C-alpha positions, 0 to 999 in steps of 0.5 A: 546519470543524474539523481532524480527526486521524483524517481526516488519518491516513485521507487519508495511508493513502488516498494510500499505498494509491494509491501501492501500486496504482501499484506493483502496476500497474507490476509487470505491466510487465517493462520497468520498471527498479526500480533507476531513479527514480522506481520505486526510491523507490516500491519503497522506500516500498511494500516495508516494508509488503508484506514482512510480508504476503509472509512470511505469505501464500504465492503461489497459482499464482505470483500474489502476493496479499500486496499486495492483502491489505495494501491491504485491511488499510490500507483497514480501518485507514483507516476505523477511524481516521477513525471513532474519532479526533476 
């Protein structure tokens, strides 16, 4: 059983994608207080990755698709890293 850097990086990306999914689900509820913990920390972790996608991808009919695109890109990077790094 060997240690794989690619596997570790891929697992971290998977965890981040899971946190992004939780962040997206929380955004559906209007009573979530984003300035209280743990939502404030979750938002601070996810926003830096989603923000560049928001600048490039406009909302379609008031639906923000940038988190979904960001998650797809993260998944692609995770698979690429797992398969290319030892």
